[in-house]
C-alpha positions as CSV (number, residue, x, y, z in Angstrom):
1,M,-68.5,-62.0,116.5
2,P,-66.1,-59.6,114.7
3,E,-66.2,-56.2,116.5
4,E,-66.5,-53.1,114.3
5,T,-64.0,-50.3,114.6
6,I,-65.5,-48.1,111.9
7,R,-69.1,-47.1,112.6
8,T,-71.2,-46.3,109.6
9,E,-74.5,-46.1,111.5
10,P,-74.1,-43.8,114.5
11,V,-76.8,-43.8,117.1
12,L,-79.3,-41.1,116.3
13,T,-80.2,-38.7,119.1
14,D,-83.7,-38.1,120.2
15,D,-83.5,-34.7,118.5
16,Q,-82.6,-36.3,115.2
17,V,-85.7,-38.6,115.2
18,R,-88.0,-36.3,117.2
19,L,-91.1,-35.2,115.4
20,N,-93.5,-32.5,116.6
21,I,-97.1,-33.1,115.6
22,E,-97.9,-29.4,115.4
23,Q,-94.9,-28.8,113.2
24,Q,-96.0,-31.6,110.9
25,K,-99.5,-30.2,110.7
26,K,-98.0,-26.9,109.7
27,R,-95.8,-28.6,107.1
28,A,-98.9,-30.4,105.7
29,R,-100.8,-27.1,105.3
30,E,-97.8,-25.5,103.6
31,L,-97.5,-28.5,101.2
32,Q,-101.3,-28.3,100.4
33,R,-100.9,-24.6,99.4
34,A,-98.0,-25.5,97.2
35,L,-99.9,-28.3,95.5
36,K,-102.8,-26.0,94.8
37,S,-100.5,-23.4,93.3
38,G,-98.8,-25.9,91.1
39,A,-95.4,-25.5,92.6
40,A,-93.0,-27.8,90.7
41,D,-91.3,-29.2,93.9
42,A,-94.7,-30.0,95.5
43,L,-95.9,-31.7,92.3
44,Q,-92.8,-33.8,92.1
45,R,-93.2,-34.9,95.8
46,A,-96.8,-35.9,95.1
47,A,-95.8,-37.9,92.0
48,E,-93.2,-39.7,94.0
49,F,-95.0,-40.4,97.3
50,H,-98.7,-40.2,96.7
51,P,-99.8,-43.7,95.5
52,R,-102.8,-42.5,93.5
53,A,-101.0,-39.4,92.0
54,R,-98.2,-41.3,90.2
55,G,-98.3,-41.1,86.5
56,H,-100.8,-38.2,86.4
57,A,-100.1,-34.9,84.6
58,P,-99.3,-31.9,86.9
59,E,-102.7,-30.2,86.2
60,I,-104.5,-33.4,87.3
61,I,-102.5,-33.6,90.5
62,T,-103.4,-30.0,91.3
63,Q,-107.1,-30.7,90.6
64,K,-107.5,-34.1,92.3
65,F,-104.7,-34.5,94.9
66,A,-104.4,-31.2,96.6
67,K,-106.6,-31.7,99.6
68,L,-105.1,-31.5,103.1
69,S,-105.4,-35.3,103.5
70,D,-103.4,-35.7,100.3
71,A,-100.6,-33.4,101.7
72,Q,-100.6,-35.3,104.9
73,L,-100.3,-38.6,103.1
74,I,-97.4,-37.3,101.1
75,L,-95.7,-36.0,104.2
76,A,-96.1,-39.3,106.0
77,R,-94.8,-41.4,103.1
78,E,-91.7,-39.1,102.9
79,L,-91.0,-39.8,106.5
80,G,-91.3,-43.6,105.9
81,V,-94.8,-44.1,107.4
82,E,-97.7,-45.6,105.4
83,S,-100.4,-43.0,106.5
84,W,-101.0,-39.8,108.4
85,P,-102.8,-41.6,111.3
86,K,-99.8,-44.0,111.6
87,L,-97.4,-41.1,111.7
88,T,-99.3,-39.3,114.5
89,A,-99.5,-42.6,116.4
90,H,-95.7,-43.1,116.0
91,I,-95.1,-39.5,117.3
92,E,-97.3,-40.2,120.3
93,R,-95.6,-43.5,121.1
94,L,-92.1,-42.1,120.8
95,N,-93.1,-39.1,123.1
96,D,-94.6,-41.6,125.6
97,A,-91.4,-43.6,125.6
98,R,-89.2,-40.5,126.0
99,K,-91.4,-39.4,129.0
100,A,-91.3,-42.8,130.6
101,I,-87.5,-42.8,130.5
102,A,-87.3,-39.2,131.9
103,E,-89.7,-40.1,134.8
104,G,-88.0,-43.4,135.6
105,A,-91.1,-45.4,134.9
106,A,-91.2,-49.1,135.6
107,A,-89.2,-51.3,133.3
108,P,-91.2,-52.6,130.4
109,D,-89.9,-56.1,130.9
110,A,-90.0,-56.1,134.8
111,R,-93.0,-58.5,135.3
112,S,-91.1,-61.6,134.3
113,D,-87.6,-63.2,134.2
114,T,-86.7,-61.7,130.9
115,I,-83.6,-62.1,128.7
116,H,-82.9,-60.1,125.5
117,I,-81.0,-61.9,122.7
118,R,-79.2,-60.0,120.0
119,C,-76.6,-60.8,117.3
120,G,-74.3,-58.1,118.6
121,S,-73.8,-55.7,121.5
122,D,-74.9,-52.5,119.7
123,I,-78.1,-52.1,121.7
124,R,-77.0,-53.4,125.1
125,D,-76.3,-50.0,126.6
126,G,-79.3,-48.5,124.8
127,L,-81.7,-51.0,126.4
128,K,-80.3,-50.2,129.9
129,T,-80.7,-46.4,129.3
130,A,-84.3,-47.1,128.0
131,G,-85.1,-48.6,131.3
132,F,-85.2,-52.3,130.5
133,A,-84.3,-54.6,133.4
134,G,-83.7,-58.0,131.7
135,D,-80.4,-59.6,131.1
136,F,-78.7,-59.4,127.7
137,V,-77.1,-62.2,125.7
138,E,-75.1,-61.7,122.5
139,F,-74.9,-64.5,119.9
140,A,-73.0,-63.2,117.0
141,D,-71.4,-65.8,114.7
142,P,-71.6,-64.2,111.2
143,Y,-73.0,-67.1,109.2
144,C,-73.3,-64.7,106.3
145,H,-69.6,-64.9,105.8
146,G,-67.4,-68.0,105.4
147,P,-68.2,-71.8,105.6
148,V,-71.3,-73.1,107.3
149,P,-70.9,-76.8,106.6
150,A,-73.3,-79.6,107.6
151,G,-72.0,-81.9,110.3
152,E,-70.7,-81.8,113.9
153,D,-67.5,-80.0,112.9
154,L,-69.4,-76.7,112.4
155,P,-68.0,-74.9,115.6
156,E,-64.4,-75.7,114.7
157,A,-64.9,-74.8,111.0
158,R,-66.3,-71.5,112.1
159,A,-63.6,-70.9,114.6
160,Q,-60.8,-71.6,112.1
161,F,-62.4,-69.3,109.5
162,I,-63.0,-66.4,111.9
163,S,-59.5,-66.6,113.3
164,S,-58.0,-66.6,109.8
165,A,-60.3,-64.1,108.1
166,Y,-60.4,-61.5,110.9
167,G,-56.9,-62.0,112.4
168,L,-58.1,-63.1,115.8
169,P,-56.4,-65.6,118.1
170,I,-57.9,-69.0,117.6
171,E,-58.2,-69.7,121.4
172,D,-60.0,-66.4,121.9
173,V,-62.5,-67.3,119.2
174,R,-63.1,-70.7,120.6
175,A,-63.6,-69.3,124.1
176,R,-66.1,-66.8,122.8
177,Q,-67.9,-69.4,120.9
178,R,-68.3,-71.6,124.0
179,R,-69.4,-68.7,126.1
180,E,-72.0,-67.5,123.7
181,A,-73.3,-71.0,123.1
182,E,-73.6,-71.6,126.9
183,E,-75.3,-68.3,127.5
184,L,-77.7,-68.9,124.7
185,M,-78.7,-72.3,126.0
186,E,-79.2,-70.9,129.5
187,A,-81.3,-68.1,128.0
188,M,-83.7,-70.7,126.7
189,T,-84.7,-71.6,130.3
190,R,-85.9,-68.1,131.1
191,E,-89.6,-67.2,131.6
192,R,-89.5,-64.7,128.7
193,I,-87.1,-64.5,125.8
194,I,-87.0,-61.4,123.5
195,L,-85.2,-61.6,120.2
196,W,-84.0,-58.3,118.7
197,F,-83.2,-58.5,115.0
198,E,-83.2,-56.5,111.8
199,H,-83.6,-57.3,108.1
200,D,-80.1,-58.0,106.7
201,S,-78.5,-61.4,106.0
202,Y,-76.1,-61.1,109.0
203,D,-79.1,-60.9,111.4
204,Q,-81.5,-63.1,109.5
205,L,-79.2,-66.1,109.2
206,I,-78.3,-65.9,112.9
207,L,-82.1,-65.6,113.6
208,A,-82.6,-68.8,111.6
209,R,-80.0,-70.6,113.8
210,I,-81.6,-69.4,117.0
211,L,-85.1,-70.4,115.8
212,A,-83.8,-73.8,114.9
213,L,-82.3,-74.2,118.4
214,L,-85.5,-73.0,120.0
215,A,-87.5,-75.5,117.9
216,E,-85.5,-78.3,119.5
217,Q,-86.5,-77.2,123.0
218,K,-89.6,-79.3,124.0
219,D,-90.3,-77.1,127.0
220,L,-90.8,-74.1,124.8
221,R,-93.4,-75.9,122.7
222,R,-95.4,-76.4,125.8
223,R,-95.2,-72.8,126.9
224,P,-96.7,-70.5,124.1
225,G,-95.8,-66.9,124.4
226,Q,-92.5,-67.5,126.1
227,V,-90.5,-66.3,123.1
228,E,-91.2,-62.9,121.5
229,M,-89.5,-61.0,118.7
230,I,-88.8,-57.5,117.6
231,C,-87.7,-57.5,113.9
232,I,-87.8,-54.3,111.8
233,D,-86.5,-53.2,108.4
234,R,-87.2,-49.4,108.7
235,F,-87.8,-46.6,111.2
236,P,-89.5,-43.3,110.5
237,V,-87.3,-40.3,109.7
238,I,-84.2,-42.6,109.0
239,T,-83.8,-42.5,105.2
240,R,-81.4,-45.4,105.1
241,F,-82.1,-47.7,108.0
242,N,-79.1,-50.0,108.5
243,G,-79.9,-51.5,111.9
244,L,-81.2,-51.3,115.4
245,G,-77.8,-49.8,116.5
246,Q,-78.9,-46.5,115.0
247,L,-81.8,-46.1,117.3
248,S,-82.0,-44.0,120.5
249,P,-83.0,-45.4,123.8
250,A,-86.5,-43.9,123.4
251,A,-86.9,-45.5,120.0
252,L,-85.8,-48.9,121.5
253,R,-88.4,-48.5,124.3
254,M,-91.1,-47.6,121.8
255,L,-90.3,-50.8,119.8
256,W,-91.3,-52.9,122.8
257,Q,-94.9,-52.3,121.8
258,Q,-94.2,-53.9,118.4
259,R,-93.0,-57.2,119.7
260,Q,-94.8,-60.3,118.4
261,P,-94.9,-63.9,119.6
262,V,-92.6,-66.4,117.9
263,T,-95.0,-68.9,116.4
264,P,-94.6,-72.6,115.5
265,Q,-94.5,-71.5,111.8
266,M,-91.5,-69.2,112.6
267,L,-89.7,-72.0,114.4
268,K,-90.3,-74.4,111.4
269,L,-89.2,-71.8,108.9
270,G,-86.0,-71.0,110.9
271,T,-85.2,-74.7,111.0
272,R,-85.7,-75.1,107.2
273,V,-83.5,-72.1,106.5
274,W,-80.8,-73.3,108.8
275,D,-80.7,-76.7,107.2
276,A,-80.8,-75.3,103.7
277,L,-78.0,-72.8,104.4
278,R,-75.6,-75.7,105.2
279,Q,-76.2,-77.7,102.0
280,T,-73.5,-78.0,99.3
281,S,-76.1,-76.8,96.8
282,P,-77.9,-73.4,97.0
283,K,-81.1,-74.8,95.5
284,R,-83.0,-75.4,98.7
285,L,-82.2,-72.0,100.1
286,F,-83.2,-70.4,96.9
287,E,-86.6,-72.2,96.8
288,I,-87.4,-71.1,100.3
289,A,-86.6,-67.5,99.3
290,R,-88.5,-67.8,96.0
291,T,-91.7,-69.1,97.4
292,G,-91.7,-66.5,100.1
293,T,-91.3,-66.5,103.9
294,S,-94.6,-65.0,105.1
295,S,-94.1,-65.8,108.8
296,L,-90.7,-64.0,108.7
297,P,-91.1,-61.4,105.9
298,Q,-87.5,-60.1,106.1
299,M,-86.0,-63.5,105.7
300,A,-86.6,-64.0,101.9
301,P,-84.9,-60.7,100.8
302,A,-81.9,-61.5,103.1
303,L,-81.6,-65.0,101.6
304,L,-81.6,-63.7,98.1
305,R,-78.9,-61.1,99.0
306,H,-76.9,-63.9,100.6
307,L,-77.1,-66.0,97.4
308,Q,-75.8,-63.0,95.4
309,E,-72.4,-63.7,96.9
310,L,-72.2,-66.7,94.6
311,P,-69.9,-65.8,91.6
312,G,-71.8,-64.0,88.9
313,L,-72.5,-66.2,85.8
314,D,-71.1,-63.5,83.6
315,D,-68.1,-62.1,85.6
316,G,-67.3,-64.6,88.4
317,L,-67.7,-61.9,91.1
318,G,-69.8,-62.0,94.2
319,L,-71.9,-58.9,94.7
320,T,-69.7,-57.4,97.4
321,E,-66.7,-57.9,95.1
322,R,-68.6,-56.4,92.1
323,L,-69.7,-53.3,94.1
324,T,-66.1,-52.8,95.4
325,L,-64.6,-52.8,91.9
326,K,-67.4,-50.5,90.6
327,M,-66.6,-48.0,93.4
328,L,-62.9,-48.1,92.5
329,A,-63.7,-47.5,88.9
330,E,-64.6,-43.9,90.1
331,G,-61.0,-43.5,91.3
332,P,-58.6,-44.8,94.0
333,M,-60.0,-44.9,97.6
334,T,-58.8,-45.9,101.0
335,G,-60.3,-49.0,102.6
336,G,-62.1,-46.8,105.0
337,Q,-63.6,-44.7,102.2
338,L,-64.7,-47.9,100.4
339,F,-66.4,-49.3,103.4
340,R,-68.3,-46.2,104.2
341,K,-69.4,-45.8,100.6
342,L,-70.4,-49.4,100.4
343,Q,-72.5,-49.3,103.6
344,L,-74.1,-45.9,103.0
345,E,-74.6,-45.8,99.3
346,S,-73.8,-48.9,97.2
347,E,-74.9,-52.0,99.2
348,P,-78.6,-52.7,98.7
349,L,-78.9,-54.5,102.0
350,P,-75.9,-53.6,104.2
351,Y,-74.7,-56.6,106.3
352,L,-71.0,-56.4,106.7
353,G,-68.9,-55.2,109.6
354,D,-65.6,-53.6,108.8
355,L,-63.4,-56.6,109.8
356,M,-65.5,-58.7,107.5
357,Y,-65.0,-56.2,104.6
358,W,-61.2,-56.1,105.2
359,S,-61.3,-59.9,104.6
360,F,-63.1,-59.4,101.3
361,L,-60.4,-56.9,100.2
362,A,-57.6,-59.2,101.4
363,D,-59.0,-62.1,99.3
364,L,-59.2,-59.8,96.2
365,K,-55.6,-58.9,96.8
366,K,-54.5,-62.6,97.3
367,A,-55.9,-63.8,93.9
368,E,-53.4,-65.2,91.5
369,E,-54.2,-62.2,89.3
370,P,-55.5,-59.5,91.6
371,P,-58.2,-57.1,90.4
372,I,-57.0,-54.5,93.0
373,R,-53.6,-53.1,94.0
374,T,-52.5,-51.1,97.1
375,E,-50.0,-48.3,97.2
376,T,-46.5,-49.4,98.1
377,N,-45.6,-48.2,101.6
378,P,-42.4,-48.9,103.6
379,K,-44.6,-49.3,106.7
380,P,-47.6,-51.6,106.3
381,Q,-50.8,-49.6,106.6
382,P,-54.1,-51.0,108.1
383,W,-56.8,-51.5,105.6
384,P,-58.8,-48.3,106.5
385,E,-55.7,-46.2,105.6
386,R,-54.5,-48.2,102.5
387,M,-55.0,-46.5,99.1
388,I,-56.6,-49.0,96.8
389,S,-57.0,-48.9,93.0
390,L,-57.9,-51.2,90.1
391,T,-55.5,-53.3,88.1
392,P,-56.0,-53.9,84.4
393,L,-57.9,-57.1,85.3
394,G,-60.1,-55.1,87.7
395,E,-60.9,-52.7,84.8
396,E,-61.8,-55.6,82.6
397,L,-64.1,-57.1,85.2
398,V,-65.9,-53.8,85.6
399,A,-66.4,-53.6,81.9
400,G,-67.7,-57.2,81.8
401,L,-64.8,-58.5,79.7
402,A,-63.4,-61.1,82.1
403,D,-64.4,-63.8,84.6
404,F,-62.7,-63.5,88.0
405,Q,-62.9,-67.3,88.7
406,S,-60.7,-67.9,85.7
407,H,-57.9,-65.7,87.1
408,G,-57.2,-67.5,90.4
409,A,-59.8,-66.1,92.7
410,V,-59.3,-67.2,96.4
411,A,-61.5,-70.2,97.4
412,R,-64.4,-69.1,99.6
413,W,-67.8,-70.2,100.9
414,V,-71.3,-69.0,100.6
415,G,-72.9,-70.9,103.5
416,G,-72.4,-74.6,102.7
417,V,-71.5,-73.9,99.1
418,E,-67.8,-74.0,98.4
419,V,-66.6,-71.6,95.7
420,S,-63.4,-73.1,94.3
421,R,-61.9,-74.9,91.3
422,K,-62.5,-78.3,92.9
423,A,-66.2,-77.7,93.8
424,A,-69.4,-77.7,91.7
425,P,-69.4,-74.4,89.7
426,W,-72.5,-72.8,91.2
427,R,-73.1,-69.3,89.9
428,W,-75.6,-66.5,90.3
429,D,-77.5,-65.7,87.1
430,R,-78.1,-62.0,87.4
431,T,-80.6,-62.0,84.5
432,A,-82.8,-64.8,85.8
433,Q,-82.0,-63.9,89.4
434,R,-81.3,-67.5,90.5
435,P,-78.4,-69.9,91.1
436,V,-77.3,-72.1,88.3
437,L,-74.5,-74.5,87.5
438,K,-72.1,-73.1,85.0
439,E,-71.6,-75.3,82.0
440,G,-68.2,-76.2,80.6
């Protein structure tokens, strides 16, 4: 629901993701020659990317892992693909998609009444350019941030939080909520529904919500194959894949071939996740993540990342807060610099939009004893332009010498779990990698 104003994942052009098969064959032959000659760089690449070469001495790599097929495997793995055959297949599919767009081929989704559902508007225009004909629905309440309580008051609780945290007029938020909910329910009557999602907690928690709603639709259970999903956590050539919004129209069209049917197991898991997310204890959500989510492989890592926003058992900081203070330990930065560094370098599973991050910074500043300070300026600066630095408490927290929850941290929520002085003291044990109740 919050709109980004700072983009950290620009759409990549076709030239940036284009791979030429003949060029890759040439690169593989060059790498093979370098492996045979014992070139240090080539040996390092083999040790890092060849699954059977790891741990071997350089002379063994040169003797046993310097065939052309070895060089091709290393090259494919460097580009984010499991094998050389899969790399060549990827190149062919992307070329086919590019050609189909250029020639104005029939829409991939034209044979049925299709609607595309996404937790944002980032690929809306890209789908049109790629030649898709179906309608587009955005359902984007960021359940990864703020309260997600059980009970019928959820919409109002979410509206109040979004309005307060992101500085949006409450009536505008409520109106958008109603519109998105109505459009989503109408979408469920379509002949074909396509869900477009990625691997972070923003996407996966919204996906759980949509799957739970789909599971309630009796008509869908009688019409197998009506709902399909495209959900990815990587894309060849993109070293740090942060989301579908990075992909070119040709890449989006190519992904059409990777869609899979939404199964009863997926609907059941989505319902379980949605119910567990809203509990006042994180135990059920953790158990789902711990035991694995085989029908939705990206769900478990996203749930574990979500739970790391609980206060750390040792320092009372959620992971986003901890990463922010560690970045500031390198020196003062503007809010915009912090956000870019967080998304592009520090965050293990990027999920925040910039308005969401400004809310995190504001809460750190509002603590009874803040760990950050901003430069005094006669004219208030927006967060992207404010220079931010650590206070003495912030330095102690970075050094592991203090507990933020003991210094008046602002009350907040992690799903249905309230983090405040009056609530049960749920913490995240970074050593055991699990939620625990803090004693004392």
